PADRENLUM-83325 format. One line per 2 residues: number of its first residue (from 1); for each residue y, x, z of N, C-alpha, C. Coordinates in steps of 0.02 Angstrom, whole numbers. Atoms other than C-alpha are relative to their C-alpha. Layout:
<nodes>
NUM = Y/X/Z/Y/X/Z/Y/X/Z; ...
</nodes>
This chain:
<nodes>
1 = -6/-66/29/-639/-499/605/54/39/36; -51/-41/-33/-548/-358/693/48/28/-52
3 = -50/-26/46/-389/-293/616/-8/75/-10; 3/-72/12/-395/-123/532/66/33/18
5 = -61/-38/-12/-271/12/576/31/20/-66; -23/-20/67/-259/62/392/-27/-50/-50
7 = 17/49/52/-259/-62/248/19/31/-66; -18/-27/66/-267/-5/67/-24/-46/-55
9 = 15/45/55/-271/-92/-100/29/27/-65; -24/-18/66/-252/-61/-286/4/73/-16
11 = -3/-72/11/-283/125/-277/-43/22/-59; 40/-32/52/-340/227/-426/-55/40/34
13 = 59/-34/-29/-504/322/-400/20/61/41; -19/-61/-37/-421/486/-348/36/-16/64
15 = -37/20/-60/-304/400/-225/-46/-33/51; 48/32/-45/-446/296/-153/-43/52/35
17 = 41/-53/-31/-554/450/-124/40/39/51; -44/-36/-47/-408/541/-42/12/-41/64
19 = -13/44/-57/-370/392/71/-61/-6/45; 61/8/-40/-550/366/125/-18/64/37
21 = 16/-64/-32/-574/551/163/51/15/56; -53/-14/-49/-407/567/255/-8/-42/62
23 = 4/46/-57/-438/416/366/-72/-14/22; 69/6/-22/-624/440/393/-1/-3/77
25 = 4/8/-73/-665/380/569/50/-50/28; -48/51/-21/-518/260/578/-24/-69/-21
27 = 13/69/22/-526/71/566/39/-9/-65; -31/3/66/-491/60/378/-32/-55/-40
29 = 27/56/40/-510/-85/257/33/-1/-68; -26/11/67/-491/-106/70/1/-74/-13
31 = -5/71/19/-430/-277/12/19/-4/-73; -20/8/70/-407/-346/-163/76/1/-7
33 = -72/-1/13/-236/-324/-241/20/-71/-18; -14/71/6/-193/-506/-213/48/-19/56
35 = -49/15/-52/-40/-571/-121/-28/-44/55; 31/43/-51/-143/-705/-32/-42/41/49
37 = 41/-42/-43/-265/-574/34/45/44/44; -46/-43/-39/-119/-465/90/38/-39/53
39 = -38/41/-47/-38/-611/182/-42/-23/60; 42/19/-57/-188/-638/299/26/34/62
41 = -26/-26/-63/-147/-609/481/-42/60/22; 30/-63/-23/-189/-428/522/52/33/44
43 = -55/-20/-45/-81/-394/673/-1/73/21; 3/-69/-25/-140/-218/713/2/52/-56
45 = -6/-47/55/-112/-138/543/60/46/13; -54/-48/-12/-11/21/566/22/33/-65
47 = -15/-34/63/-19/89/388/-29/-40/-58; 22/31/62/-29/6/218/9/51/-55
49 = -4/-46/57/-67/110/64/-13/-41/-63; 3/40/60/-33/27/-102/-3/43/-62
51 = -2/-30/66/-74/78/-278/52/-37/-41; -47/35/45/32/25/-426/-24/-72/-9
53 = 21/70/6/33/-165/-442/-27/-15/-69; 26/20/65/-61/-253/-581/57/-23/-45
55 = -50/21/48/33/-294/-739/20/-73/14; -26/67/-13/143/-447/-715/23/-10/71
57 = -23/5/-69/173/-417/-529/60/47/9; -59/-40/-12/346/-356/-481/-12/48/57
59 = 9/-49/-52/337/-195/-384/52/-8/56; -52/10/-51/501/-234/-294/-17/-62/43
61 = 21/59/-38/437/-407/-245/-58/18/46; 56/-22/-42/277/-326/-181/27/36/61
63 = -29/-37/-57/380/-207/-73/31/-47/50; -33/47/-45/481/-351/-1/-50/-44/38
65 = 51/41/-33/328/-459/35/-37/40/53; 35/-41/-49/237/-317/121/43/14/61
67 = -45/-14/-57/389/-273/228/8/-62/43; -8/62/-38/410/-456/278/-63/-16/41
69 = 63/15/-33/225/-474/322/-18/52/54; 18/-55/-45/209/-305/409/63/38/20
71 = -65/-31/-14/382/-266/481/-3/66/38; 4/-61/-41/322/-128/599/-46/53/-29
73 = 48/-47/30/195/-44/485/35/50/-46; -21/-48/51/218/111/380/-32/-23/-66
75 = 24/24/65/201/59/197/15/53/-52; -10/-52/50/173/190/64/-31/-21/-67
77 = 27/8/67/142/189/-123/-32/67/-18; 37/-60/19/12/314/-184/-30/-13/-69
79 = 22/15/68/-14/320/-372/5/60/-45; -9/-51/53/-36/428/-525/29/-32/-62
81 = -30/36/56/42/296/-639/76/1/5; -73/6/-2/225/291/-690/19/-70/25
83 = -21/64/-29/318/153/-597/64/-24/-34; -58/30/33/449/33/-665/64/6/40
85 = -59/-6/-43/568/65/-520/3/71/28; -8/-67/-28/639/224/-446/-26/2/72
87 = 21/-11/-69/579/297/-282/52/-28/48; -55/24/-42/749/255/-207/-1/-76/5
89 = 3/74/-1/734/71/-258/-60/-25/40; 60/21/-36/558/58/-189/10/7/76
91 = -13/-10/-71/612/129/-21/51/-51/25; -51/49/-19/764/15/-16/-31/-70/8
93 = 30/67/-2/650/-137/-44/-59/-7/46; 53/10/-50/519/-100/88/-49/56/10
95 = 47/-56/-10/412/53/57/33/53/44; -25/-56/-39/430/195/181/2/64/-41
97 = 3/-60/41/381/325/53/-41/-15/-62; 36/6/63/315/344/-125/-26/69/-17
99 = 31/-64/18/192/482/-174/-34/-8/-67; 33/-2/64/134/526/-348/-55/53/2
101 = 54/-48/5/-33/611/-377/4/38/-65; 17/-39/-59/-61/751/-387/60/1/47
103 = -52/8/-51/37/749/-224/61/40/-14; -63/-34/11/219/787/-245/34/17/65
</nodes>
């Protein structure tokens, strides 16, 4: 399997539609919101787009795991749900940016 340039997971319907339209024509892949699936070797991923994590998963731990697995990629959170951590904490722990829909 070739590595996608853009990897996304856990997006709400509006965020998923926006992502697919924005990156139409790029190598893009949706994966399940599962840490094992996210840990697969995808060496050419340049951008990861995450929705809010499922209940019971720490958002800060998710940020740290993604940053460790994809140290050179841009990692963003795109959601319309309220998050348990501040934007500042999320960026400190691994995300490059956090966006709330409608886009802020």
